[in-house]
C-alpha positions in Angstrom: 54.8 77.3 39.8 54.6 75.2 43.0 58.1 74.6 43.1 58.9 78.1 42.7 56.4 78.9 45.6 58.2 76.8 48.0 61.5 78.3 46.8 60.6 81.3 47.7 59.1 80.2 51.2 61.7 78.5 52.1 64.2 81.6 51.2 62.4 83.9 53.6 62.4 81.3 56.3 66.0 81.0 56.3 66.5 84.9 56.2 63.6 85.6 59.3 65.1 82.3 61.3 68.8 83.8 61.0 67.2 87.4 61.5 65.7 86.3 64.6 68.8 84.5 66.0 70.8 87.8 65.7 68.1 90.1 67.5 67.9 87.4 70.2 71.8 86.7 70.8 72.5 90.6 70.6 71.8 90.8 74.1 74.7 88.5 74.8 77.4 90.1 72.8 80.1 92.0 74.6 80.3 95.2 72.8 83.7 95.8 74.3 85.4 93.3 72.1 84.3 95.1 69.1 87.8 95.9 67.8 89.1 92.5 68.0 85.6 90.6 66.3 86.0 93.6 63.7 89.6 92.1 63.0 87.8 88.7 62.1 85.4 89.7 59.9 88.2 91.4 58.3 90.3 87.8 57.9 87.0 86.3 56.8 86.3 88.5 53.9 90.0 88.2 52.7 89.8 84.6 53.1 86.4 85.1 50.7 88.1 87.2 48.2 90.5 84.3 47.6 87.9 81.7 47.9 87.1 79.1 45.4 83.6 80.2 43.8 81.2 77.6 43.1 77.7 77.9 41.9 76.4 75.9 45.5 78.8 77.4 47.4 82.2 79.1 48.3 84.7 77.0 49.1 86.9 79.2 51.3 89.7 79.0 54.5 87.5 81.7 56.3 86.3 78.5 58.8 89.9 79.0 60.6 88.8 82.7 61.4 84.9 81.2 62.3 87.0 78.6 64.7 89.2 80.5 66.2 86.7 83.4 67.1 84.0 80.4 68.9 87.1 79.3 70.3 88.5 82.8 72.0 85.1 84.7 72.5 82.5 82.1 72.2 79.3 80.8 70.3 77.5 84.7 70.1 80.4 86.3 69.0 81.1 83.7 65.9 77.5 84.2 64.8 78.0 87.9 65.0 81.2 87.4 62.9 80.4 85.0 60.5 76.9 87.2 59.8 78.2 89.9 59.9 81.5 88.8 57.1 78.9 87.3 55.0 76.9 90.5 54.6 80.0 92.5 53.9 81.4 90.1 51.4 78.3 89.4 49.6 76.8 92.7 49.5 79.2 95.4 49.4 82.0 93.2 47.8 79.3 91.8 46.2 79.3 88.7 43.3 76.5 89.5 41.1 74.0 88.6 43.8 70.8 90.1 44.4 69.7 91.4 47.5 67.6 87.9 48.4 70.5 86.1 47.9 72.7 87.8 49.7 70.6 87.9 52.8 70.2 83.9 52.1 73.7 83.0 51.9 74.4 85.8 55.1 71.2 83.8 57.4 72.5 80.2 55.9 75.7 81.0 57.7 74.1 82.4 60.8 72.0 79.4 61.2 74.6 77.2 60.6 76.9 78.9 63.4 74.1 78.9 65.6 73.6 75.1 65.3 77.1 74.4 65.7 77.2 76.2 68.7 73.7 74.1 70.0 75.5 70.8 69.6 78.6 71.9 71.3 76.4 73.2 73.9 74.0 70.0 74.0 77.4 67.3 74.4 78.2 69.7 77.7 80.9 71.7 75.8 82.8 74.1 78.4 82.0 77.8 78.7 85.6 78.7 79.7 89.0 77.3 78.4 87.5 75.1 75.4 90.8 73.8 74.1 90.8 70.8 76.5 91.0 67.0 75.6 88.3 66.6 77.9 86.1 68.7 75.1 87.3 67.3 72.1 83.7 65.4 71.4 81.6 69.2 71.7 84.3 70.6 69.6 84.3 67.7 67.1 80.4 68.5 66.9 80.6 71.9 66.7 83.0 71.4 63.4 80.5 68.6 62.1 77.2 70.2 62.7 78.6 73.4 61.3 80.1 71.7 58.0 77.0 69.6 57.7 74.1 72.5 58.3 75.9 75.1 55.8 75.9 72.4 52.9 72.6 71.5 53.6 70.7 74.7 53.7 72.6 75.2 50.2 72.1 72.2 48.8 67.8 72.5 49.3 68.2 75.9 48.4 69.8 75.0 44.7 67.4 72.3 44.4 65.2 73.6 41.7 68.8 74.5 39.8 71.1 71.7 40.1 70.3 70.7 36.8 72.0 73.9 35.2 75.3 73.5 36.7 76.1 69.8 34.9 79.9 70.2 34.8 80.4 70.7 38.8 78.1 67.6 40.9 77.4 68.6 44.6 80.2 65.1 45.6 82.7 67.9 44.0 81.8 70.5 46.0 82.0 68.2 49.5 85.0 67.2 48.9 87.1 70.3 47.7 85.2 71.8 50.8 86.2 68.8 53.0 89.7 69.6 52.1 89.6 73.0 53.1 88.2 72.0 56.6 91.5 69.3 57.7 93.6 72.7 56.7 91.8 75.1 58.5 90.1 73.4 61.6 94.3 72.6 63.0 95.2 76.5 61.8 92.1 77.7 63.9 92.5 75.8 66.3 96.6 77.3 66.3 94.8 80.6 66.1 93.1 80.0 69.4 96.4 79.0 71.3 98.6 81.8 70.1 96.2 84.4 70.9 96.9 83.6 75.0 100.3 84.2 74.2 100.7 87.0 71.5 97.4 88.7 70.6 95.7 89.4 67.7 99.2 89.7 65.8 99.5 86.2 66.2 95.9 85.6 64.6 96.9 87.3 61.6 100.2 86.0 61.1 99.1 82.4 61.2 96.5 83.4 59.0 98.6 84.1 55.9 99.3 80.1 55.2 95.6 79.9 54.8 95.0 82.5 52.4 98.1 80.7 50.4 96.5 77.1 50.7 93.5 78.7 49.4 94.8 80.1 46.9 96.5 76.8 45.6 93.4 75.3 46.1 91.5 77.1 43.6 94.6 76.8 40.8 93.9 73.2 41.3 90.2 73.1 41.0 90.4 75.4 38.4 92.6 73.1 36.6 90.6 70.4 37.3 87.9 72.0 35.9 89.7 72.5 32.8 90.7 68.7 32.4 86.5 68.0 32.6 86.2 70.6 29.7 89.2 68.7 27.2 87.8 65.5 28.0 84.1 66.8 26.9 85.7 68.3 24.2 87.6 65.3 23.0 84.4 63.3 23.1 82.8 65.5 20.7 85.7 65.4 18.1 85.9 61.9 18.2 81.7 61.8 17.7 81.3 64.3 14.7 82.0 61.8 12.4 78.6 61.0 12.6 76.8 60.9 8.8 73.4 61.6 9.8 72.7 65.3 9.7 70.3 65.2 12.6 72.2 62.9 14.7 74.8 65.3 14.5 73.3 68.6 15.6 71.3 66.8 18.3 74.7 65.4 19.8 76.4 68.9 19.4 73.4 70.6 21.5 73.5 67.4 23.9 77.7 68.3 24.4 77.0 71.9 24.6 74.7 71.2 27.4 77.1 69.2 29.5 79.4 72.3 29.7 76.8 75.0 30.2 73.3 73.7 30.5 70.3 76.5 29.4 66.9 76.3 28.9 66.6 76.5 25.6 68.9 75.5 22.9 68.5 75.7 19.1 70.6 74.7 16.1 70.0 76.4 12.8 71.1 75.3 9.4 71.8 77.6 6.1 69.1 76.7 3.6 70.1 78.2 0.6 67.5 77.8 -1.7 65.0 79.8 1.3 68.0 82.4 1.6 67.2 82.0 5.9 68.7 79.8 8.8 65.6 76.9 9.7 65.9 76.5 13.2 65.8 72.4 12.4 66.7 70.9 16.1 65.0 72.6 19.0 65.8 71.4 22.5 63.4 73.7 24.9 60.6 73.7 26.6 59.2 77.2 25.9 57.3 78.0 23.3 58.9 75.0 20.6 56.4 75.8 17.8 57.0 79.3 17.9 60.7 79.2 17.6 60.2 76.4 14.9 58.7 79.4 12.8 61.2 82.0 13.6 64.2 81.4 11.5 67.0 83.8 11.2 67.4 86.4 8.4 71.2 87.2 7.6 71.7 91.1 8.9 67.9 91.2 10.8 67.8 91.3 14.1 70.6 90.0 17.2 71.2 86.8 15.1 71.6 88.0 11.8 73.6 90.7 12.7 76.2 87.9 14.7 75.7 85.6 11.4 76.9 88.7 9.1 79.5 89.6 11.9 80.8 85.7 11.5 81.6 86.3 15.4 80.6 84.5 18.8 78.0 86.6 20.7 77.9 86.7 24.8 74.6 88.6 26.1 75.0 88.4 30.1 71.7 89.9 30.5 69.3 90.9 27.8 67.3 93.7 30.1 70.8 95.6 30.3 71.2 95.8 26.4 68.0 98.2 25.4 68.5 97.5 21.9 67.9 94.0 22.2 64.5 94.7 23.5 63.0 95.4 19.8 64.4 91.9 18.8 61.9 89.1 18.2 62.7 85.5 18.9 65.0 84.8 21.7 66.2 88.1 23.5 62.1 88.9 24.3 62.7 85.5 26.5 66.0 84.6 27.7 67.9 86.9 30.2 71.1 85.2 29.3 72.5 84.2 25.7 75.3 83.2 23.5 75.1 82.6 19.7 77.9 81.3 18.0 78.0 80.5 14.1 79.6 77.8 12.4 81.9 79.0 10.1 83.4 77.2 7.4 84.8 77.6 4.2 81.7 78.0 2.8 80.7 80.8 4.7 77.9 80.3 7.9 77.0 76.9 7.7 74.5 76.7 10.9 74.2 79.4 13.9 74.0 77.7 17.6 72.1 79.6 20.3 71.5 78.7 23.8 69.3 80.9 26.6 68.9 81.0 30.2 66.0 82.7 31.9 68.5 83.9 34.6 70.9 86.6 34.0 74.8 86.1 33.8 74.1 82.3 33.5 77.1 82.5 30.7 80.6 84.0 31.0 83.8 84.3 28.5 85.2 81.0 29.7 82.1 79.5 28.4 81.6 81.4 24.9 85.2 80.9 24.0 84.9 76.6 25.3 81.6 76.9 22.9 83.6 78.4 19.9 86.1 75.6 20.2 83.3 73.2 19.5 81.4 75.0 16.8 84.6 75.1 14.9 84.7 71.7 15.0 80.7 71.4 14.6 81.0 73.6 11.4 83.3 71.5 9.6 81.2 68.1 10.3 78.0 69.9 9.3 80.0 71.1 5.9 81.3 67.5 5.6 77.7 66.6 5.8 75.9 68.9 3.6 78.4 67.8 0.9 77.5 64.0 1.9 74.2 64.5 1.5 74.5 66.4 -1.9 76.7 63.9 -3.3 74.3 61.2 -1.8 71.3 63.2 -4.0 73.5 63.8 -7.3 74.5 59.7 -7.4 71.4 59.0 -6.7 68.1 61.3 -7.3 65.7 58.7 -6.1 67.4 58.2 -2.7 
């Protein structure tokens, strides 16, 4: 509870601080440059559309435009271009973020830019011509301060949620974002140099390679993440020979969590003599004792329908599906749900259900990956059940 309160206070502190500097700097903004600055805003929004989206941060080539704006128009213009573009990209072209998150993303960019300008001025950066060798150290400070402040502000914001993104580390984000800076910094400098000779036309033409490189980076990142998922699937396939059924089910939930972390994970096993699916393994800090007393009956409730249909089911937000409000159990307390039946030749031998308290936590890609793993698990569970039956048949007292 205290951690959540601190998180909310931090969020609104960043929003308030960013809003304060926006208002403070407005009298210094040259309105006559409005058309050129809106073009820069448009370029950043375009870069965001092709960005590599991480849970922690958006890796975009837009810094080339931010850097060029600073070099050509100055720090105040850079702050406003970053703020307006982030608000539009995160608000009008929303990625499903709530208003508070959109405002935080906008203002953290504002603070990162303002901090970068501050360090530039503190180190004696030139006010007029900025692209000089004598100005190299202040420019380097501007770049470093923007990069560090941007990641630091988001890192603190994501602290309560770091454990729900196990397949992507913060090191990954820093590495891939740093790769974009190696390309966008020189491009931004060239854009500023060309501006004096060709005007805004040169800026636009030079920005095209940024979009192309960003698209290639997104393909590379997606391939890298796919390789990691394949490595996890391979590990699961090698580990599914575990003979003890309880160990096997715990292993499956553990490996599921490596790909799509959850607040609650339940492994239900078919009890033929009882006529329902028993929650035999529960990985949850929420109402463990209550879930233990809530089996799945075929055809009853949301999970019962999943069993009958023998198809995996994804619920991105339970509050948007009114019929789920009448179903007991996890749909009442979880915002995101995935239910994956373990289908074998003998029918549905079990069900794996994972849930998160946050909406839109899972997507079709997660469901597809977990369905592949459940197919492997179904065979292993069936074999384990058969092995137990044979052991009891040949050794009734064992």
